[in-house]
Backbone and ligand atoms as CSV (ligand in chain L), in Angstrom:
chain,resi,resn,atom,element,x,y,z
A,1,MET,N,N,-17.845,-21.148,9.812
A,1,MET,CA,C,-18.048,-22.138,10.713
A,1,MET,C,C,-17.003,-21.888,12.036
A,2,VAL,N,N,-15.843,-21.899,11.620
A,2,VAL,CA,C,-14.516,-21.988,12.376
A,2,VAL,C,C,-13.963,-20.781,12.551
A,3,ASP,N,N,-13.344,-20.553,13.879
A,3,ASP,CA,C,-12.570,-19.364,14.423
A,3,ASP,C,C,-11.378,-19.065,13.231
A,4,GLN,N,N,-11.142,-17.960,13.084
A,4,GLN,CA,C,-9.787,-17.556,12.318
A,4,GLN,C,C,-8.947,-17.692,13.102
A,5,VAL,N,N,-7.738,-18.126,12.940
A,5,VAL,CA,C,-6.445,-18.437,13.719
A,5,VAL,C,C,-5.335,-17.695,13.417
A,6,LEU,N,N,-4.517,-17.437,14.139
A,6,LEU,CA,C,-3.365,-16.708,13.701
A,6,LEU,C,C,-2.102,-17.631,13.489
A,7,GLU,N,N,-2.072,-18.993,13.943
A,7,GLU,CA,C,-1.234,-20.079,13.465
A,7,GLU,C,C,-1.948,-21.259,13.012
A,8,SER,N,N,-1.235,-21.994,12.081
A,8,SER,CA,C,-1.942,-23.237,11.970
A,8,SER,C,C,-1.536,-24.410,12.940
A,9,ARG,N,N,-1.802,-25.503,12.943
A,9,ARG,CA,C,-1.602,-26.449,14.030
A,9,ARG,C,C,-0.153,-26.826,13.843
A,10,THR,N,N,0.493,-26.458,12.753
A,10,THR,CA,C,2.107,-26.967,12.816
A,10,THR,C,C,2.967,-25.602,13.582
A,11,GLY,N,N,1.841,-24.390,13.577
A,11,GLY,CA,C,2.834,-23.473,14.380
A,11,GLY,C,C,3.282,-22.346,13.237
A,12,LYS,N,N,2.805,-22.591,12.112
A,12,LYS,CA,C,3.241,-21.612,11.052
A,12,LYS,C,C,2.318,-20.527,11.057
A,13,ARG,N,N,2.632,-19.365,10.896
A,13,ARG,CA,C,1.788,-18.217,10.802
A,13,ARG,C,C,0.879,-18.236,9.551
A,14,THR,N,N,-0.485,-18.012,9.850
A,14,THR,CA,C,-1.498,-17.932,8.451
A,14,THR,C,C,-1.293,-16.584,7.985
A,15,GLN,N,N,-2.124,-16.599,6.859
A,15,GLN,CA,C,-2.190,-15.108,6.414
A,15,GLN,C,C,-2.627,-13.942,7.146
A,16,ASN,N,N,-3.700,-14.415,8.118
A,16,ASN,CA,C,-4.061,-13.600,9.140
A,16,ASN,C,C,-3.279,-13.188,10.064
A,17,GLY,N,N,-2.378,-14.152,10.557
A,17,GLY,CA,C,-1.492,-14.011,11.428
A,17,GLY,C,C,-0.338,-13.167,11.112
A,18,LYS,N,N,0.005,-13.169,9.561
A,18,LYS,CA,C,1.040,-12.387,9.043
A,18,LYS,C,C,0.589,-10.745,9.075
A,19,PHE,N,N,-0.481,-10.639,8.652
A,19,PHE,CA,C,-1.232,-9.422,8.792
A,19,PHE,C,C,-1.374,-8.795,10.060
A,20,TYR,N,N,-1.731,-9.610,11.017
A,20,TYR,CA,C,-1.920,-9.147,12.375
A,20,TYR,C,C,-0.600,-8.872,12.860
A,21,ASP,N,N,0.602,-9.524,12.949
A,21,ASP,CA,C,1.882,-9.158,13.259
A,21,ASP,C,C,2.202,-7.992,12.707
A,22,SER,N,N,1.947,-7.923,11.348
A,22,SER,CA,C,2.640,-6.583,10.659
A,22,SER,C,C,2.018,-5.231,11.242
A,23,ALA,N,N,0.570,-5.469,11.434
A,23,ALA,CA,C,-0.070,-4.232,11.954
A,23,ALA,C,C,0.415,-3.785,13.462
A,24,GLN,N,N,0.615,-5.055,14.351
A,24,GLN,CA,C,1.055,-4.871,15.624
A,24,GLN,C,C,2.416,-4.122,15.807
A,25,ARG,N,N,3.096,-4.656,14.644
A,25,ARG,CA,C,4.524,-4.087,14.638
A,25,ARG,C,C,4.669,-2.664,14.675
A,26,HIS,N,N,3.570,-2.072,13.726
A,26,HIS,CA,C,3.390,-0.822,13.442
A,26,HIS,C,C,2.904,-0.041,14.774
A,27,LYS,N,N,1.809,-0.328,15.369
A,27,LYS,CA,C,1.090,-0.043,16.355
A,27,LYS,C,C,1.779,-0.029,17.645
A,28,VAL,N,N,2.398,-1.049,17.906
A,28,VAL,CA,C,2.942,-1.255,19.224
A,28,VAL,C,C,4.626,-0.773,19.160
A,29,GLU,N,N,5.244,-1.354,18.205
A,29,GLU,CA,C,6.714,-0.939,17.948
A,29,GLU,C,C,6.974,0.360,17.180
A,30,GLY,N,N,5.956,0.910,16.649
A,30,GLY,CA,C,6.461,2.097,15.785
A,30,GLY,C,C,6.938,1.720,14.541
A,31,ALA,N,N,7.009,0.505,14.086
A,31,ALA,CA,C,7.461,0.334,12.722
A,31,ALA,C,C,6.887,0.831,11.559
A,32,ASP,N,N,7.452,1.048,10.384
A,32,ASP,CA,C,6.657,1.651,9.226
A,32,ASP,C,C,5.407,0.579,8.937
A,33,ALA,N,N,4.364,1.294,8.719
A,33,ALA,CA,C,3.362,0.475,8.390
A,33,ALA,C,C,3.433,-0.377,6.937
A,34,CYS,N,N,3.032,-1.441,6.997
A,34,CYS,CA,C,3.083,-2.007,5.703
A,34,CYS,C,C,2.121,-1.603,4.618
A,35,LEU,N,N,2.653,-1.325,3.495
A,35,LEU,CA,C,1.865,-0.855,2.523
A,35,LEU,C,C,1.027,-2.138,1.747
A,36,ILE,N,N,-0.302,-1.989,1.641
A,36,ILE,CA,C,-1.048,-2.946,1.099
A,36,ILE,C,C,-1.888,-2.469,-0.264
A,37,ARG,N,N,-1.693,-3.322,-1.205
A,37,ARG,CA,C,-2.380,-3.203,-2.548
A,37,ARG,C,C,-4.009,-3.526,-2.271
A,38,VAL,N,N,-4.939,-3.047,-2.412
A,38,VAL,CA,C,-6.208,-3.270,-2.240
A,38,VAL,C,C,-6.938,-3.489,-3.570
A,39,TYR,N,N,-7.370,-4.501,-3.663
A,39,TYR,CA,C,-8.412,-4.781,-4.843
A,39,TYR,C,C,-9.811,-5.117,-4.636
A,40,GLN,N,N,-10.638,-4.693,-5.419
A,40,GLN,CA,C,-12.176,-4.733,-4.836
A,40,GLN,C,C,-12.932,-5.663,-6.099
A,41,LYS,N,N,-13.587,-6.549,-5.402
A,41,LYS,CA,C,-14.217,-7.612,-6.641
A,41,LYS,C,C,-15.565,-6.891,-7.000
A,42,LEU,N,N,-15.597,-6.435,-8.432
A,42,LEU,CA,C,-16.426,-5.616,-8.868
A,42,LEU,C,C,-17.747,-6.630,-9.269
A,43,ARG,N,N,-17.289,-7.829,-9.819
A,43,ARG,CA,C,-18.167,-8.894,-10.122
A,43,ARG,C,C,-17.386,-10.147,-10.239
A,44,PRO,N,N,-18.056,-11.473,-10.311
A,44,PRO,CA,C,-17.161,-12.383,-10.323
A,44,PRO,C,C,-16.037,-12.458,-11.359
A,45,GLY,N,N,-14.797,-12.693,-11.046
A,45,GLY,CA,C,-13.699,-12.715,-11.895
A,45,GLY,C,C,-13.050,-11.310,-12.372
A,46,ILE,N,N,-13.782,-10.203,-12.011
A,46,ILE,CA,C,-13.357,-8.990,-11.920
A,46,ILE,C,C,-12.881,-8.204,-11.127
A,47,TRP,N,N,-11.499,-8.150,-10.772
A,47,TRP,CA,C,-11.136,-7.331,-9.678
A,47,TRP,C,C,-10.382,-5.899,-10.092
A,48,VAL,N,N,-10.670,-4.773,-9.507
A,48,VAL,CA,C,-10.108,-3.603,-9.775
A,48,VAL,C,C,-9.252,-3.034,-8.704
A,49,PHE,N,N,-8.175,-2.296,-9.073
A,49,PHE,CA,C,-7.288,-1.942,-8.003
A,49,PHE,C,C,-7.852,-0.505,-7.350
A,50,ASN,N,N,-7.827,-0.632,-6.193
A,50,ASN,CA,C,-8.596,0.369,-5.320
A,50,ASN,C,C,-7.610,1.317,-4.627
A,51,GLY,N,N,-6.232,1.179,-4.666
A,51,GLY,CA,C,-5.207,1.904,-4.176
A,51,GLY,C,C,-4.405,1.373,-3.005
A,52,ILE,N,N,-3.398,2.128,-2.587
A,52,ILE,CA,C,-2.366,1.419,-1.792
A,52,ILE,C,C,-2.858,1.973,-0.257
A,53,PHE,N,N,-2.939,1.153,0.562
A,53,PHE,CA,C,-3.187,1.526,1.904
A,53,PHE,C,C,-2.242,1.098,2.998
A,54,ARG,N,N,-1.992,1.722,4.010
A,54,ARG,CA,C,-1.198,1.385,5.143
A,54,ARG,C,C,-2.072,0.424,6.128
A,55,LEU,N,N,-1.287,-0.384,6.577
A,55,LEU,CA,C,-1.889,-1.409,7.522
A,55,LEU,C,C,-1.466,-1.025,8.910
A,56,VAL,N,N,-2.545,-0.607,9.537
A,56,VAL,CA,C,-2.226,0.438,10.724
A,56,VAL,C,C,-2.776,-0.414,12.213
A,57,ASP,N,N,-3.690,-1.167,12.177
A,57,ASP,CA,C,-4.052,-1.983,13.191
A,57,ASP,C,C,-4.713,-3.200,13.126
A,58,SER,N,N,-4.732,-3.937,13.971
A,58,SER,CA,C,-5.601,-5.326,13.966
A,58,SER,C,C,-6.085,-5.952,15.260
A,59,TRP,N,N,-7.097,-6.478,15.309
A,59,TRP,CA,C,-7.721,-6.939,16.505
A,59,TRP,C,C,-8.407,-8.328,16.188
A,60,PRO,N,N,-8.642,-9.023,17.218
A,60,PRO,CA,C,-9.809,-10.281,17.161
A,60,PRO,C,C,-11.229,-9.542,17.496
A,61,GLU,N,N,-11.979,-10.197,16.709
A,61,GLU,CA,C,-13.547,-9.761,17.279
A,61,GLU,C,C,-14.333,-10.912,17.091
A,62,THR,N,N,-15.336,-10.747,17.859
A,62,THR,CA,C,-16.329,-12.077,17.850
A,62,THR,C,C,-17.544,-11.664,16.938
A,63,VAL,N,N,-17.722,-12.480,15.747
A,63,VAL,CA,C,-18.765,-12.367,15.089
A,63,VAL,C,C,-19.629,-13.417,15.068
A,64,GLY,N,N,-20.969,-13.424,15.838
A,64,GLY,CA,C,-21.694,-14.445,16.029
A,64,GLY,C,C,-21.017,-15.427,17.173
A,65,SER,N,N,-20.911,-16.461,16.501
A,65,SER,CA,C,-19.966,-17.546,17.566
A,65,SER,C,C,-18.465,-17.422,17.024
A,66,ARG,N,N,-18.120,-17.021,16.255
A,66,ARG,CA,C,-16.787,-16.909,15.750
A,66,ARG,C,C,-15.713,-15.941,15.963
A,67,THR,N,N,-14.707,-16.200,16.159
A,67,THR,CA,C,-13.449,-15.188,16.306
A,67,THR,C,C,-12.783,-14.965,14.846
A,68,VAL,N,N,-12.861,-13.655,14.483
A,68,VAL,CA,C,-12.286,-13.298,13.201
A,68,VAL,C,C,-11.665,-12.211,13.555
A,69,TYR,N,N,-10.394,-11.931,12.641
A,69,TYR,CA,C,-9.678,-10.805,12.737
A,69,TYR,C,C,-9.840,-9.801,11.823
A,70,LYS,N,N,-9.786,-8.365,12.377
A,70,LYS,CA,C,-10.245,-7.210,11.680
A,70,LYS,C,C,-8.867,-6.499,11.542
A,71,PHE,N,N,-8.693,-5.835,10.493
A,71,PHE,CA,C,-7.675,-4.861,10.116
A,71,PHE,C,C,-8.222,-3.475,9.711
A,72,LYS,N,N,-7.449,-2.515,10.073
A,72,LYS,CA,C,-7.689,-1.096,9.723
A,72,LYS,C,C,-6.754,-0.825,8.903
A,73,LEU,N,N,-6.946,-0.242,7.694
A,73,LEU,CA,C,-6.353,0.075,6.614
A,73,LEU,C,C,-6.555,1.490,6.520
A,74,GLU,N,N,-5.532,2.643,6.166
A,74,GLU,CA,C,-5.448,3.901,5.859
A,74,GLU,C,C,-5.021,4.236,4.372
A,75,LEU,N,N,-5.955,4.929,3.746
A,75,LEU,CA,C,-5.586,5.034,2.004
A,75,LEU,C,C,-4.474,5.890,2.261
A,76,THR,N,N,-3.326,5.758,1.488
A,76,THR,CA,C,-2.320,6.655,1.289
A,76,THR,C,C,-2.282,7.562,0.153
A,77,GLU,N,N,-1.260,8.421,0.031
A,77,GLU,CA,C,-1.442,9.362,-1.361
A,77,GLU,C,C,-0.559,8.564,-2.382
A,78,GLU,N,N,0.117,7.401,-2.098
A,78,GLU,CA,C,0.862,6.831,-3.164
A,78,GLU,C,C,-0.058,6.315,-4.206
A,79,VAL,N,N,0.561,6.641,-5.666
A,79,VAL,CA,C,-0.034,6.134,-6.736
A,79,VAL,C,C,0.852,5.267,-7.235
A,80,ILE,N,N,0.806,4.104,-7.516
A,80,ILE,CA,C,1.732,3.126,-8.140
A,80,ILE,C,C,1.928,3.435,-9.490
A,81,VAL,N,N,2.968,3.868,-10.268
A,81,VAL,CA,C,3.332,4.051,-11.458
A,81,VAL,C,C,4.012,2.556,-12.112
A,82,GLU,N,N,5.002,2.487,-11.101
A,82,GLU,CA,C,5.823,1.188,-11.310
A,82,GLU,C,C,6.126,0.573,-9.916
A,83,GLU,N,N,6.649,-0.435,-9.833
A,83,GLU,CA,C,6.956,-1.093,-8.414
A,83,GLU,C,C,8.049,-0.268,-7.635
A,84,SER,N,N,8.825,0.488,-8.373
A,84,SER,CA,C,9.853,1.434,-7.625
A,84,SER,C,C,9.730,2.581,-7.767
A,85,GLN,N,N,8.703,3.274,-8.287
A,85,GLN,CA,C,8.367,4.491,-8.422
A,85,GLN,C,C,6.901,4.986,-7.957
A,86,SER,N,N,7.043,6.169,-7.312
A,86,SER,CA,C,5.618,6.690,-6.807
A,86,SER,C,C,5.277,8.085,-7.055
A,87,LEU,N,N,4.225,8.407,-7.287
A,87,LEU,CA,C,3.980,9.976,-7.457
A,87,LEU,C,C,3.163,10.278,-6.239
A,88,HIS,N,N,3.014,11.535,-6.013
A,88,HIS,CA,C,2.221,12.204,-4.939
A,88,HIS,C,C,1.541,13.211,-5.524
A,89,ASP,N,N,0.235,13.477,-4.945
A,89,ASP,CA,C,-0.460,14.424,-5.010
A,89,ASP,C,C,-1.031,15.183,-3.896
A,90,ARG,N,N,-1.539,16.375,-3.916
A,90,ARG,CA,C,-2.010,16.928,-2.666
A,90,ARG,C,C,-3.381,16.732,-2.405
A,91,GLU,N,N,-4.157,16.099,-3.202
A,91,GLU,CA,C,-5.638,15.755,-2.664
A,91,GLU,C,C,-5.748,14.885,-1.579
A,92,MET,N,N,-6.908,15.320,-1.085
A,92,MET,CA,C,-7.467,14.525,0.263
A,92,MET,C,C,-7.566,13.289,-0.059
A,93,PRO,N,N,-7.485,12.194,0.721
A,93,PRO,CA,C,-7.733,10.750,0.275
A,93,PRO,C,C,-8.873,10.615,-0.048
A,94,GLN,N,N,-9.829,10.884,0.816
A,94,GLN,CA,C,-11.130,10.733,0.457
A,94,GLN,C,C,-11.702,11.079,-0.779
A,95,THR,N,N,-11.483,12.016,-1.393
A,95,THR,CA,C,-11.991,12.425,-2.802
A,95,THR,C,C,-11.278,11.506,-3.963
A,96,ARG,N,N,-10.254,10.909,-3.439
A,96,ARG,CA,C,-9.587,9.966,-4.594
A,96,ARG,C,C,-10.243,8.538,-4.700
A,97,MET,N,N,-11.080,8.448,-3.616
A,97,MET,CA,C,-11.909,7.104,-3.729
A,97,MET,C,C,-12.965,7.272,-4.510
A,98,ILE,N,N,-13.236,6.257,-5.518
A,98,ILE,CA,C,-14.443,6.264,-6.443
A,98,ILE,C,C,-15.504,5.452,-5.732
A,99,PRO,N,N,-16.567,5.891,-5.719
A,99,PRO,CA,C,-17.698,5.049,-4.947
A,99,PRO,C,C,-17.938,3.801,-5.886
A,100,SER,N,N,-18.451,2.742,-5.452
A,100,SER,CA,C,-18.693,1.424,-6.036
A,100,SER,C,C,-19.811,1.611,-7.043
A,101,ASP,N,N,-20.695,2.601,-6.846
A,101,ASP,CA,C,-21.882,2.685,-7.874
A,101,ASP,C,C,-21.428,3.419,-9.161
A,102,VAL,N,N,-20.523,4.232,-8.747
A,102,VAL,CA,C,-19.725,5.032,-9.888
A,102,VAL,C,C,-19.054,4.084,-11.027
A,103,LYS,N,N,-18.154,3.190,-10.092
A,103,LYS,CA,C,-17.488,2.263,-10.892
A,103,LYS,C,C,-18.250,1.382,-11.606
A,104,ARG,N,N,-19.430,0.895,-10.988
A,104,ARG,CA,C,-20.446,-0.185,-11.847
A,104,ARG,C,C,-20.694,0.525,-13.268
A,105,VAL,N,N,-21.235,1.730,-12.964
A,105,VAL,CA,C,-21.536,2.601,-14.183
A,105,VAL,C,C,-20.502,2.747,-15.157
A,106,VAL,N,N,-19.511,3.068,-14.814
A,106,VAL,CA,C,-18.473,3.227,-15.642
A,106,VAL,C,C,-17.972,1.969,-16.418
A,107,TYR,N,N,-17.852,0.800,-15.496
A,107,TYR,CA,C,-17.357,-0.533,-16.060
A,107,TYR,C,C,-18.419,-0.823,-17.133
A,108,GLN,N,N,-19.755,-0.564,-16.820
A,108,GLN,CA,C,-20.657,-1.080,-17.983
A,108,GLN,C,C,-20.645,-0.074,-19.254
A,109,ARG,N,N,-20.449,1.201,-18.824
A,109,ARG,CA,C,-20.328,1.979,-20.110
A,109,ARG,C,C,-19.277,1.568,-20.863
A,110,ASP,N,N,-18.047,1.511,-20.328
A,110,ASP,CA,C,-16.534,1.283,-21.012
A,110,ASP,C,C,-16.569,-0.277,-21.377
A,111,GLY,N,N,-17.526,-1.060,-21.148
A,111,GLY,CA,C,-17.575,-2.449,-21.623
A,111,GLY,C,C,-16.510,-3.178,-20.697
A,112,GLY,N,N,-16.178,-2.871,-19.859
A,112,GLY,CA,C,-15.134,-3.618,-18.897
A,112,GLY,C,C,-13.933,-3.764,-19.697
A,113,GLN,N,N,-13.304,-2.791,-20.228
A,113,GLN,CA,C,-12.034,-2.916,-20.934
A,113,GLN,C,C,-11.403,-1.459,-21.203
A,114,CYS,N,N,-10.174,-1.500,-21.307
A,114,CYS,CA,C,-9.330,-0.401,-21.433
A,114,CYS,C,C,-9.994,0.629,-22.777
A,115,VAL,N,N,-10.329,1.835,-22.436
A,115,VAL,CA,C,-11.051,2.654,-23.385
A,115,VAL,C,C,-10.056,3.095,-24.671
A,116,ILE,N,N,-8.680,2.975,-24.410
A,116,ILE,CA,C,-7.760,3.142,-25.617
A,116,ILE,C,C,-7.209,1.772,-26.426
A,117,CYS,N,N,-7.096,0.776,-25.682
A,117,CYS,CA,C,-6.463,-0.218,-26.405
A,117,CYS,C,C,-7.605,-1.597,-26.303
A,118,GLY,N,N,-8.421,-1.637,-25.411
A,118,GLY,CA,C,-9.470,-2.661,-25.336
A,118,GLY,C,C,-8.988,-3.885,-24.509
A,119,ALA,N,N,-7.832,-3.695,-24.045
A,119,ALA,CA,C,-7.419,-4.886,-22.910
A,119,ALA,C,C,-8.641,-5.007,-21.749
A,120,ASP,N,N,-8.520,-6.168,-21.320
A,120,ASP,CA,C,-9.509,-6.568,-20.106
A,120,ASP,C,C,-8.958,-7.069,-18.844
A,121,ASP,N,N,-7.553,-6.877,-18.887
A,121,ASP,CA,C,-7.033,-7.363,-17.682
A,121,ASP,C,C,-6.083,-6.193,-17.091
A,122,ASN,N,N,-5.787,-6.389,-15.876
A,122,ASN,CA,C,-4.872,-5.081,-15.130
A,122,ASN,C,C,-5.615,-3.881,-15.233
A,123,LEU,N,N,-7.028,-3.958,-15.142
A,123,LEU,CA,C,-7.929,-2.642,-15.363
A,123,LEU,C,C,-7.708,-1.555,-14.166
A,124,HIS,N,N,-7.711,-0.492,-14.333
A,124,HIS,CA,C,-7.586,0.596,-13.165
A,124,HIS,C,C,-8.767,1.728,-13.498
A,125,PHE,N,N,-9.401,1.962,-12.574
A,125,PHE,CA,C,-10.104,3.313,-12.645
A,125,PHE,C,C,-9.480,4.672,-12.765
A,126,ASP,N,N,-9.399,5.457,-13.959
A,126,ASP,CA,C,-8.827,6.542,-14.044
A,126,ASP,C,C,-9.579,7.831,-14.055
A,127,HIS,N,N,-9.062,8.691,-13.245
A,127,HIS,CA,C,-9.741,10.199,-13.349
A,127,HIS,C,C,-9.377,10.849,-14.736
A,128,GLU,N,N,-10.346,11.303,-15.826
A,128,GLU,CA,C,-10.020,11.922,-16.864
A,128,GLU,C,C,-9.317,13.125,-16.368
A,129,LEU,N,N,-9.949,14.086,-15.590
A,129,LEU,CA,C,-9.407,15.152,-15.026
A,129,LEU,C,C,-8.968,14.891,-13.689
A,130,PRO,N,N,-7.611,14.855,-13.518
A,130,PRO,CA,C,-6.925,14.344,-12.249
A,130,PRO,C,C,-7.411,14.969,-11.084
A,131,TYR,N,N,-7.510,14.255,-9.841
A,131,TYR,CA,C,-8.035,14.728,-8.892
A,131,TYR,C,C,-7.074,15.952,-8.231
A,132,SER,N,N,-5.994,15.749,-8.747
A,132,SER,CA,C,-5.110,16.702,-8.265
A,132,SER,C,C,-5.143,18.297,-8.867
A,133,LYS,N,N,-6.023,18.231,-10.140
A,133,LYS,CA,C,-6.660,19.419,-10.810
A,133,LYS,C,C,-8.099,19.644,-10.824
A,134,GLY,N,N,-8.671,19.019,-9.655
A,134,GLY,CA,C,-10.009,19.391,-9.223
A,134,GLY,C,C,-10.968,18.283,-9.893
A,135,GLY,N,N,-10.510,17.312,-10.536
A,135,GLY,CA,C,-11.500,16.358,-10.951
A,135,GLY,C,C,-12.015,15.546,-9.970
A,136,THR,N,N,-13.290,15.287,-9.958
A,136,THR,CA,C,-14.117,14.441,-9.190
A,136,THR,C,C,-14.158,12.989,-9.244
A,137,SER,N,N,-14.260,12.322,-8.229
A,137,SER,CA,C,-14.468,10.890,-8.168
A,137,SER,C,C,-15.876,10.737,-8.179
A,138,LEU,N,N,-16.767,11.373,-8.094
A,138,LEU,CA,C,-18.270,11.288,-7.837
A,138,LEU,C,C,-18.955,10.920,-8.855
A,139,VAL,N,N,-18.458,11.583,-9.996
A,139,VAL,CA,C,-19.451,11.342,-11.347
A,139,VAL,C,C,-18.594,10.401,-12.384
A,140,ALA,N,N,-19.616,9.607,-12.861
A,140,ALA,CA,C,-19.083,8.684,-14.096
A,140,ALA,C,C,-18.494,9.499,-15.158
A,141,GLU,N,N,-18.712,10.668,-15.379
A,141,GLU,CA,C,-18.341,11.239,-16.699
A,141,GLU,C,C,-16.711,11.508,-16.452
A,142,ASN,N,N,-16.242,11.691,-15.248
A,142,ASN,CA,C,-14.949,12.092,-15.082
A,142,ASN,C,C,-14.062,10.760,-14.832
A,143,ILE,N,N,-14.628,9.540,-14.951
A,143,ILE,CA,C,-14.000,8.478,-14.727
A,143,ILE,C,C,-14.024,7.428,-15.924
A,144,ARG,N,N,-13.017,6.791,-16.254
A,144,ARG,CA,C,-12.730,5.880,-17.423
A,144,ARG,C,C,-11.894,4.728,-16.933
A,145,ILE,N,N,-11.798,3.720,-17.755
A,145,ILE,CA,C,-11.203,2.318,-17.456
A,145,ILE,C,C,-9.922,2.463,-18.402
A,146,LEU,N,N,-8.987,2.351,-17.730
A,146,LEU,CA,C,-7.636,2.223,-18.508
A,146,LEU,C,C,-7.003,0.769,-18.073
A,147,CYS,N,N,-5.891,0.285,-18.906
A,147,CYS,CA,C,-5.178,-0.839,-18.633
A,147,CYS,C,C,-3.995,-0.235,-17.883
A,148,ALA,N,N,-3.250,-0.898,-17.205
A,148,ALA,CA,C,-2.198,-0.562,-16.445
A,148,ALA,C,C,-1.062,0.091,-17.379
A,149,ARG,N,N,-1.227,-0.237,-18.590
A,149,ARG,CA,C,0.015,0.335,-19.383
A,149,ARG,C,C,-0.383,1.655,-19.891
A,150,HIS,N,N,-1.790,1.773,-20.122
A,150,HIS,CA,C,-2.158,3.099,-20.551
A,150,HIS,C,C,-2.356,4.259,-19.310
A,151,ASN,N,N,-2.579,3.589,-18.310
A,151,ASN,CA,C,-2.564,4.345,-16.986
A,151,ASN,C,C,-1.293,4.863,-16.605
A,152,LEU,N,N,-0.436,4.122,-16.945
A,152,LEU,CA,C,1.133,4.492,-16.551
A,152,LEU,C,C,1.570,5.443,-17.499
A,153,SER,N,N,1.028,5.530,-18.764
A,153,SER,CA,C,1.700,6.401,-19.963
A,153,SER,C,C,1.108,7.689,-19.674
A,154,LYS,N,N,-0.126,7.748,-19.019
A,154,LYS,CA,C,-0.853,9.038,-18.822
A,154,LYS,C,C,-0.062,9.696,-17.396
A,155,GLY,N,N,0.162,8.893,-16.500
A,155,GLY,CA,C,0.855,9.524,-15.428
A,155,GLY,C,C,2.209,10.127,-15.763
A,156,ALA,N,N,2.708,9.510,-16.567
A,156,ALA,CA,C,4.033,10.113,-17.164
A,156,ALA,C,C,3.944,11.474,-17.579
A,157,LYS,N,N,3.071,11.564,-18.541
A,157,LYS,CA,C,2.525,12.712,-19.256
A,157,LYS,C,C,2.183,13.847,-18.509
A,158,ILE,N,N,1.469,13.576,-17.270
A,158,ILE,CA,C,1.219,14.689,-16.442
A,158,ILE,C,C,2.039,15.081,-15.789
A,159,GLN,N,N,3.244,14.267,-15.395
A,159,GLN,CA,C,4.399,14.934,-14.695
A,159,GLN,C,C,5.277,15.750,-15.619
L,1,ZN,ZN,ZN,-4.803,-0.073,-22.760
């Protein structure tokens, strides 16, 4: 019902304001784009990590009678292994994205938990055959659920 704003009444930047400023610093001033972790809500209480995106643009838009802020994100080739360490692969970003319907099928099949240890938090969708080796994102057979720990140990082995 209310407009989104960049500042609170006390003049403090809102979350929208901070994202807006960051995108503008990149677009206008050429600063490095901020890296944003994106999580997707699969169902209530279940969030999955969707990848790391660069925040490259922001603008106000009128939706109905409200002003809202929109943000443009570009998928990076960064794969988080640890906070301080990242891997790169040569695959095109689009093919790394796992469609939502594939995620739902995999989530149901794997019972919403890591297929190795049964953990049900910090879950990642993992390509069984890595996309860098031609593995597809488009069929559930090549996707499985791993917890962050097993996702990480797998990444170490491939390297
Ligand atoms: Zn696990």
